[in-house]
C-alpha positions in Angstrom: 0.7 -25.9 11.8 -2.5 -26.6 10.1 -2.0 -24.3 6.5 -5.6 -23.4 4.3 -4.6 -23.3 0.7 -6.3 -23.3 -2.8 -5.4 -24.8 -5.9 -3.4 -23.4 -8.3 -3.0 -25.5 -10.8 -5.4 -27.3 -12.3 -6.4 -29.1 -15.7 -8.7 -27.2 -17.8 -12.4 -27.4 -19.7 -14.8 -30.1 -19.8 -15.7 -29.9 -23.2 -13.7 -31.8 -26.5 -16.6 -32.6 -28.4 -17.7 -30.0 -31.6 -21.2 -29.6 -33.1 -20.2 -28.0 -36.5 -21.6 -29.9 -39.7 -18.4 -28.0 -41.4 -15.2 -29.9 -41.1 -12.4 -28.1 -39.6 -10.2 -26.2 -42.6 -6.8 -27.6 -41.3 -5.3 -30.0 -39.1 -5.4 -28.7 -35.7 -3.8 -29.3 -32.1 -7.0 -27.7 -29.9 -10.5 -27.9 -29.9 -13.3 -27.0 -28.0 -17.0 -26.3 -27.8 -17.8 -22.8 -26.8 -21.4 -23.3 -26.6 -23.3 -26.8 -27.1 -24.9 -27.1 -30.2 -23.8 -23.2 -30.8 -20.0 -22.2 -31.0 -16.8 -24.4 -31.8 -13.4 -23.7 -31.5 -10.3 -25.0 -33.1 -6.8 -23.7 -32.9 -3.2 -24.2 -33.3 0.0 -22.2 -32.6 3.3 -21.9 -34.5 5.6 -21.6 -32.3 8.4 -20.1 -34.5 6.5 -17.4 -36.3 4.8 -16.9 -32.6 1.8 -17.2 -34.2 -2.1 -18.4 -33.9 -4.6 -19.8 -36.5 -8.3 -20.1 -35.1 -11.4 -21.9 -37.2 -14.6 -20.5 -35.5 -17.7 -22.4 -36.4 -21.1 -20.3 -35.3 -24.4 -21.7 -36.2 -25.7 -18.7 -38.0 -25.9 -17.2 -41.2 -24.9 -13.9 -39.9 -21.7 -11.9 -38.6 -19.4 -13.8 -35.9 -16.6 -12.4 -33.5 -14.0 -13.7 -31.6 -12.5 -11.5 -29.2 -9.4 -11.7 -26.9 -10.5 -9.6 -23.6 -8.1 -8.2 -20.3 -11.1 -8.7 -18.1 -13.9 -10.9 -19.9 -15.8 -8.0 -21.5 -15.9 -5.1 -24.5 -13.4 -2.7 -22.5 -9.7 -3.2 -23.9 -10.9 -6.4 -26.1 -9.2 -7.1 -29.6 -12.0 -8.4 -31.7 -12.1 -10.4 -35.1 -15.1 -9.8 -36.3 -16.2 -12.0 -39.9 -19.1 -13.2 -42.4 -19.8 -14.8 -45.6 -22.2 -13.1 -48.2 -24.3 -15.1 -50.5 -21.4 -15.6 -53.1 -19.1 -17.2 -50.8 -16.8 -14.1 -50.2 -15.2 -13.9 -46.5 -15.1 -10.8 -44.9 -13.0 -9.7 -42.2 -12.1 -6.9 -39.4 -9.8 -5.9 -37.0 -11.4 -4.2 -33.9 -10.8 -3.2 -31.0 -12.8 -1.9 -27.9 -12.3 1.0 -25.9 -15.3 0.9 -23.6 -19.2 -0.2 -23.8 -19.1 1.4 -27.0 -19.0 0.3 -30.6 -15.8 -1.4 -31.3 -13.7 0.6 -33.7 -12.0 -0.4 -36.6 -8.5 -0.7 -36.2 -7.1 1.0 -38.9 -3.4 1.6 -37.8 -2.6 -2.2 -39.0 -4.7 -5.1 -39.9 -3.5 -7.6 -37.5 -6.2 -10.6 -37.6 -5.9 -12.3 -41.4 -8.9 -14.2 -42.7 -7.9 -17.5 -44.9 -10.8 -18.7 -45.7 -14.6 -19.4 -44.8 -17.8 -21.1 -46.1 -21.7 -21.4 -44.9 -23.0 -25.0 -44.7 -26.5 -26.0 -43.3 -27.2 -22.7 -41.0 -23.9 -22.3 -40.1 -20.6 -19.8 -40.9 -17.0 -21.3 -40.5 -13.9 -18.5 -40.6 -10.2 -19.8 -40.4 -8.1 -17.0 -39.7 -4.8 -15.9 -37.6 -2.8 -13.2 -35.7 0.2 -13.3 -33.8 0.6 -13.8 -30.2 1.9 -10.3 -29.4 1.0 -7.9 -32.1 2.9 -5.0 -30.9 -0.4 -2.9 -31.4 -1.5 -0.9 -28.5 -5.2 -1.4 -30.3 -4.4 -5.4 -30.0 -4.3 -7.2 -26.7 -1.4 -9.9 -26.5 -2.2 -13.8 -26.2 0.0 -14.6 -22.9 0.8 -17.4 -21.3 -1.8 -18.8 -18.6 -5.1 -17.8 -18.4 -6.8 -16.2 -21.5 -10.5 -14.7 -21.7 -11.9 -15.5 -24.8 -15.6 -13.3 -25.4 -17.5 -14.3 -28.5 -20.9 -13.5 -30.3 -22.6 -13.6 -33.3 -25.2 -12.1 -35.6 -28.3 -13.1 -37.1 -27.7 -11.1 -40.7 -24.7 -10.1 -42.6 -23.8 -6.7 -42.4 -25.3 -3.7 -44.7 -23.7 -0.6 -45.2 -24.8 1.0 -41.9 -24.3 -1.0 -39.1 -23.2 -4.6 -37.7 -26.7 -6.0 -36.0 -26.5 -5.6 -32.0 -25.5 -9.5 -30.7 -28.1 -9.1 -27.8 -27.8 -12.2 -26.0 -26.1 -13.9 -28.3 -22.8 -13.8 -26.8 -20.2 -15.9 -24.4 -17.2 -16.0 -22.4 -14.5 -18.8 -22.2 -11.5 -19.0 -19.7 -9.0 -20.9 -21.7 -5.0 -21.0 -21.7 -4.3 -21.2 -25.6 -0.8 -21.9 -25.0 -0.8 -24.7 -22.7 -4.5 -26.3 -23.5 -4.5 -30.2 -22.2 -7.5 -31.9 -24.2 -9.4 -33.8 -21.5 -9.9 -37.4 -21.7 -13.5 -39.0 -22.7 -15.6 -39.0 -19.3 -16.7 -42.5 -20.5 -12.5 -43.5 -20.6 -12.4 -45.2 -17.6 -16.3 -46.7 -17.1 -14.9 -50.6 -16.7 -12.1 -49.9 -14.0 -12.5 -50.6 -10.6 -12.7 -47.6 -8.7 -12.8 -46.3 -4.5 -14.2 -43.0 -3.5 -13.4 -40.3 -1.2 -16.7 -39.0 -0.9 -19.6 -36.9 1.9 -22.6 -38.1 2.7 -25.2 -35.5 2.8 -23.1 -33.1 4.8 -25.5 -30.1 5.9 -23.2 -27.0 4.8 -23.1 -24.2 7.1 -24.6 -20.8 6.4 -21.5 -18.8 6.6 -19.8 -17.0 4.2 -16.7 -19.5 4.0 -16.5 -23.1 5.7 -13.7 -25.6 5.4 -14.8 -28.7 6.1 -12.2 -31.6 7.1 -12.7 -35.6 6.8 -10.4 -38.1 7.4 -10.9 -41.3 5.3 -9.0 -44.6 5.0 -6.8 -45.8 2.4 -9.0 -48.8 0.2 -7.5 -51.9 2.2 -9.6 -54.5 0.4 -6.9 -54.8 -2.6 -4.6 -57.8 -1.9 -1.5 -56.5 -3.6 -0.3 -52.8 -4.8 -2.8 -50.9 -7.4 -2.0 -47.8 -9.3 -5.0 -45.5 -9.7 -4.4 -44.0 -13.5 -7.3 -41.0 -13.6 -9.5 -39.3 -10.9 -13.0 -38.4 -11.4 -14.2 -34.8 -9.0 -17.8 -35.4 -7.8 -19.7 -32.1 -7.5 -23.2 -32.7 -7.3 -25.2 -30.7 -9.6 -27.3 -28.6 -7.3 -24.2 -27.6 -5.4 -21.7 -26.4 -8.2 -22.4 -22.3 -7.3 -21.2 -23.6 -3.5 -18.4 -25.6 -3.7 -15.0 -24.0 -4.6 -12.5 -26.5 -4.1 -11.3 -29.6 -2.7 -8.0 -30.6 -1.6 -6.9 -34.7 -1.3 -4.3 -34.7 1.7 -1.9 -37.4 2.8 -1.9 -38.2 6.3 1.5 -39.3 8.1 2.1 -42.5 7.4 2.8 -43.5 11.1 0.1 -42.1 12.8 -2.8 -44.6 13.2 -6.3 -42.7 14.0 -9.0 -45.0 15.1 -11.2 -46.6 12.5 -14.4 -46.3 13.9 -14.5 -42.7 15.0 -12.1 -40.9 12.1 -12.4 -37.3 12.3 -15.4 -35.2 10.2 -16.2 -31.6 10.5 -15.2 -27.7 10.4 -11.4 -27.9 10.3 -10.7 -25.1 12.5 -12.9 -27.0 15.2 -11.1 -30.1 14.7 -7.3 -28.6 14.4 -5.5 -31.2 16.8 -7.6 -34.1 15.3 -6.6 -33.2 11.7 -2.9 -32.6 12.3 -1.3 -35.5 11.1 -2.7 -34.8 7.9 -2.1 -31.4 7.6 1.4 -30.8 5.5 1.2 -33.1 2.7 -0.9 -32.0 -0.5 -1.7 -34.9 -2.8 -4.0 -33.3 -5.4 -7.6 -31.4 -5.8 -9.8 -29.5 -7.7 -10.8 -25.8 -7.9 -14.0 -23.6 -9.7 -13.2 -23.8 -13.6 -11.1 -27.5 -13.4 -12.1 -29.9 -15.3 -13.7 -32.8 -13.8 -11.7 -35.6 -15.1 -8.0 -36.1 -15.1 -6.0 -38.9 -16.1 -2.1 -39.6 -15.0 0.5 -40.1 -17.6 1.4 -43.6 -19.1 4.2 -44.2 -17.1 3.2 -43.7 -13.8 -0.2 -44.2 -11.4 -1.0 -43.1 -7.8 -0.3 -46.0 -5.4 -3.0 -47.3 -3.2 -3.4 -50.9 -1.4 -1.0 -52.9 -0.1 2.3 -51.8 0.8 1.5 -48.4 -0.2 3.0 -45.5 1.5 -0.5 -43.7 2.3 -3.1 -45.3 4.9 -5.0 -42.6 5.3 -6.3 -39.4 3.5 -8.3 -36.1 4.6 -9.9 -34.4 2.0 -10.8 -30.8 2.5 -14.0 -29.1 1.3 -14.0 -25.2 0.5 -17.6 -24.3 0.6 -18.1 -20.4 -0.6 -21.6 -19.2 0.3 -21.6 -15.6 0.2 -25.7 -15.3 0.3 -25.2 -17.3 3.4 -28.1 -20.2 2.2 -29.1 -22.8 4.8 -29.9 -26.5 4.7 -28.1 -27.0 1.6 -26.6 -30.9 1.6 -23.8 -32.2 -0.2 -22.2 -35.5 -1.2 -19.2 -34.1 -3.4 -16.1 -35.7 -3.0 -13.2 -37.5 -5.4 -12.9 -40.9 -6.9 -10.2 -42.9 -8.2 -9.5 -45.3 -11.0 -7.3 -48.1 -10.9 -5.6 -49.4 -13.8 -5.6 -53.2 -14.3 -2.0 -53.6 -14.2 0.8 -51.7 -12.7 2.7 -49.1 -14.4 6.3 -48.2 -14.5 6.4 -45.5 -11.4 4.8 -44.6 -8.3 3.7 -40.6 -8.8 4.3 -37.8 -6.2 3.3 -34.4 -5.2 5.1 -31.1 -4.8 3.4 -27.6 -3.3 5.8 -24.5 -3.8 4.8 -21.3 -2.6 3.8 -19.0 0.4 1.9 -19.8 3.4 -1.6 -18.3 3.9 -1.3 -16.5 6.7 0.2 -13.2 8.2 3.2 -13.6 8.1 3.6 -15.4 4.4 0.9 -13.1 2.9 0.1 -9.8 4.5 -0.7 -7.2 1.4 -1.7 -3.6 1.8 -4.8 -2.6 0.2 -5.2 0.2 -2.8 -1.7 -0.8 -4.6 -1.9 -1.3 -8.4 1.3 -4.0 -8.2 2.7 -5.8 -4.8 5.2 -8.6 -5.4 5.3 -11.8 -3.2 8.4 -14.0 -3.5 9.3 -17.3 -2.1 12.2 -19.4 -2.6 12.9 -22.9 -2.5 16.4 -24.0 -1.8 18.3 -27.5 -2.9 14.9 -29.1 -3.7 0.9 -13.4 -12.1 1.8 -16.6 -11.1 5.0 -19.1 -12.1 7.8 -21.3 -10.5 11.1 -20.7 -12.2 14.1 -23.3 -11.9 17.0 -21.7 -10.1 20.5 -23.1 -11.0 23.8 -21.5 -9.7 21.6 -18.3 -8.9 20.5 -18.2 -12.3 17.1 -18.5 -13.6 17.2 -21.4 -16.2 13.4 -22.0 -17.4 10.1 -21.7 -16.3 8.7 -24.4 -14.8 5.4 -22.6 -15.2 4.4 -18.9 -16.3 0.8 -17.3 -16.1 1.4 -13.7 -17.4 -2.5 -13.4 -17.2 -4.1 -15.8 -14.0 -7.4 -15.8 -13.4 -8.6 -17.4 -9.9 -11.9 -19.0 -11.1 -10.1 -20.7 -14.2 -7.4 -23.0 -12.4 -5.4 -25.3 -15.1 -3.0 -27.9 -15.5 0.1 -27.3 -17.5 0.7 -30.4 -18.7 3.5 -29.9 -21.9 4.4 -32.3 -24.4 8.0 -33.4 -23.0 9.0 -34.1 -19.4 11.5 -32.3 -17.3 14.1 -34.6 -15.7 15.3 -34.3 -12.4 18.2 -35.5 -10.3 17.5 -34.3 -6.5 19.5 -36.4 -3.7 20.7 -38.6 -6.4 17.7 -40.0 -7.3 15.7 -39.4 -11.1 12.2 -38.0 -11.0 10.5 -36.5 -13.9 8.1 -33.7 -13.6 5.4 -34.2 -16.2 3.2 -30.6 -16.1 6.1 -28.7 -16.6 9.0 -28.0 -19.5 11.6 -30.0 -20.8 15.0 -29.9 -19.2 17.7 -31.3 -16.9 17.3 -30.2 -13.1 20.5 -31.2 -10.7 21.1 -31.8 -7.5 21.3 -28.2 -5.4 18.8 -26.9 -8.3 16.5 -24.2 -6.4 13.1 -22.8 -7.1 11.6 -19.6 -6.8 7.6 -18.6 -7.2 6.1 -15.2 -7.8 2.3 -14.2 -7.2 2.0 -10.1 -8.1 -1.1 -8.6 -6.8 -3.6 -5.8 -7.6 -5.4 -4.8 -4.3 -6.9 -1.0 -6.1 -10.6 -2.7 -5.1 -10.0 -4.2 -2.0 -9.6 -3.6 1.9 -9.3 -6.3 3.7 -8.0 -9.7 2.8 -8.5 -13.5 4.6 -9.4 -17.0 3.8 -12.5 -16.8 1.5 -12.7 -17.3 -2.2 -12.6 -13.7 -2.8 -8.7 -12.9 -1.0 -5.3 -13.8 -1.4 -3.2 -17.1 -1.8 -0.2 -18.0 -3.6 0.6 -21.6 -4.6 1.8 -23.8 -7.9 1.2 -27.7 -7.7 3.8 -30.1 -9.4 3.6 -34.1 -10.3 6.2 -35.7 -10.8 7.7 -39.7 -11.3 9.1 -41.6 -9.7 7.8 -40.6 -6.3 9.9 -39.1 -3.1 8.6 -39.7 0.0 10.6 -37.4 2.1 9.7 -34.1 0.7 6.2 -32.7 -0.5 6.0 -29.4 0.2 8.4 -26.4 0.4 7.1 -22.8 1.4 8.2 -19.6 2.5 6.9 -17.1 5.3 9.0 -14.1 7.3 10.1 -14.9 10.1 8.4 -14.2 13.5 10.7 -12.1 14.6 11.5 -9.9 11.5 7.3 -8.9 12.1 8.0 -7.9 15.7 10.9 -5.7 14.3 8.9 -3.8 11.9 5.4 -3.1 14.4 7.7 -2.4 17.1 7.0 -4.8 19.7 9.3 -6.5 22.3 6.0 -8.5 23.6 5.9 -12.5 23.1 4.4 -12.8 19.5 1.0 -12.8 20.0 -0.6 -13.6 16.4 -3.9 -12.4 16.5 -2.5 -8.9 18.1 0.1 -8.5 15.0 -3.1 -9.6 12.8 -5.1 -6.5 14.2 -2.2 -4.3 14.0 -1.7 -5.1 10.7 -5.9 -4.1 9.7 -5.6 -1.5 11.8 -2.6 0.3 9.8 -3.8 3.7 8.2 -2.1 2.7 4.4 -0.6 5.4 2.6 1.0 5.0 -1.0 4.6 5.1 1.5 3.3 2.5 3.9 2.8 0.3 1.2 6.1 0.6 -0.6 7.5 0.4 2.5 6.0 -2.5 3.1 7.0 -4.1 -0.2 10.4 -3.1 1.1 10.1 -5.4 3.8 8.9 -8.3 2.0 11.6 -7.8 -0.4 14.4 -7.8 2.3 13.2 -9.2 5.6 14.6 -12.9 6.9 12.4 -15.7 5.8 12.4 -19.3 6.9 11.7 -22.3 4.1 9.1 -24.4 5.2 9.5 -28.0 4.4 7.4 -31.3 4.8 9.2 -34.5 5.2 6.9 -37.8 5.9 4.2 -35.7 7.2 6.7 -33.4 9.5 7.2 -30.2 9.3 10.8 -28.5 9.2 12.1 -25.2 8.3 15.6 -23.6 6.9 16.7 -20.2 7.7 16.7 -17.5 4.8 18.3 -14.1 5.7 16.1 -13.4 3.0 14.7 -14.1 -0.7 17.8 -14.8 -2.3 18.5 -12.8 -5.7 19.6 -14.6 -8.5 20.0 -13.5 -12.3 16.9 -13.3 -14.2 15.7 -13.6 -18.0 16.4 -11.1 -20.3 13.2 -8.7 -21.2 12.2 -10.4 -23.9 11.0 -7.0 -26.7 8.0 -7.3 -29.1 8.7 -7.8 -32.4 6.3 -8.0 -35.0 6.8 -10.4 -37.8 4.9 -9.8 -40.9 2.0 -12.3 -41.2 1.2 -14.1 -44.8 -2.0 -13.2 -45.8 -4.1 -16.1 -48.0 -5.8 -14.3 -50.9 -8.6 -16.5 -51.0 -10.0 -14.7 -48.7 -11.1 -11.4 -49.0 -10.4 -8.7 -45.8 -12.7 -6.1 -46.2 -12.5 -3.1 -43.8 -14.9 -0.2 -43.4 -16.8 1.7 -40.4 -19.4 0.0 -39.6 -21.7 0.4 -36.4 -21.2 -2.2 -34.1 -23.6 -1.8 -31.3 -22.9 -4.6 -28.8 -21.8 -5.0 -25.3 -20.3 -8.7 -24.2 -21.0 -10.1 -20.8 -18.5 -8.5 -18.2 -16.6 -10.5 -15.5 -15.5 -9.2 -12.7 -11.4 -9.9 -11.5 -11.3 -9.9 -7.9 -7.5 -10.3 -6.9 
């Protein structure tokens, strides 16, 4: 059984340095360089007040702006615009963009509040705040998961007529504001031993999509067990547009390959040879993710003598929509080895749905199609279910973007007690999980602009990776899929199951709103299988349907009054703001 997957949970952002000569105006939890030597941003979230405070620094003495956008462009964006005049007076405006025209002043409420600001050495810095959700239809909420920030600036302060057009002085960044993880410095592990799993001048096919798989023998030069404490993704600079993601699989520990002839090629063409490595996904990277990932200080990934892994497989996904040829690639992954063993071995769990017709068959032209998966006794979210009641989110991305996939590393670990064994999950939330607890994962799709799916970058997948310690060797994957019989029943076929015939039936179907609704009902009620990977082997467990559970009560928006700092004068007047921010097209 070979499953194609794409990474759904990865660390974010590569840059923690800043360029501004102005010191931030408070102590902040997070910082990022929005644009090298041009724009810096600091922020902190007050969980009690549900309020976020920003410190935006841009190299200009004109106006500066930061916006929260639903799709990366102007339309629907909530924008704060400010400047500091020659007397040191701070001006700030709450604006809303209804389309590709001037963003209007939000005269209903003032939800962006300036605190203070200053200019120095050609830079402008303004500290301001707003609620995460203002309950204002002219504001865009700051949701969990990926937030799309837009920023821009002008060269002069506004006058009484209009704000100057920014021209190309603008940008877009995707940042999970509520779950940002500050990456380590690039030179932190430079003095450590390391090993690499890396291609060597691989000639990438000119196909639109290529999955390349290569088996590597685990390092044997270490006389004792070692712990990898970090890894670095190595993407050739000239191929950053070509490599979409890579995944590292652990091979079945009981299987031995011919070390002189390790499988290497297009995954579909060597499917039978790589079967022992298809079930257990260890780690990986996807476009938008950070290139350097550090493990928690309590645990490391085991390699060397007596480690559980003898072979690894790296799957490379090349996205080549222009179908260019003669591109060579040597991308891969490097593991840095600590000088001392840590207390625990790391392990990985994957939740979600198989990326085949039996798991992800989604109608075209629907605004909302829900795919649920459920792991018994073991937007995008995974919830902990206890006694058929939702207890807590492991991860909740109300706003998700495929090209910006990040790690959800929070301050405190989960404590798990499955199968009488204590483990901790360090990328999720702080609660205790007991034997018999279950996990539910949901992905929600909008296919209004799509007719066909598949295995390309622009197609559908639904997976969630969790890293934990101490490691368990008897469970690495829990997927959900519809049963073959349930699919046979809905297509009204009594013939032996033919996957490709079933796929053709699905693609040839003339979809209507009513048939899409019926397909959603089928997904909700059809018998399912839970698919587990244990010690390199797949096992299944029947589910009558995706189990029901008592969910969380919907949270109603409750606006709190934000306290303005009178040191800043907030000036609201109808200026003309003719600008167009960069547009990102979200493709499901």
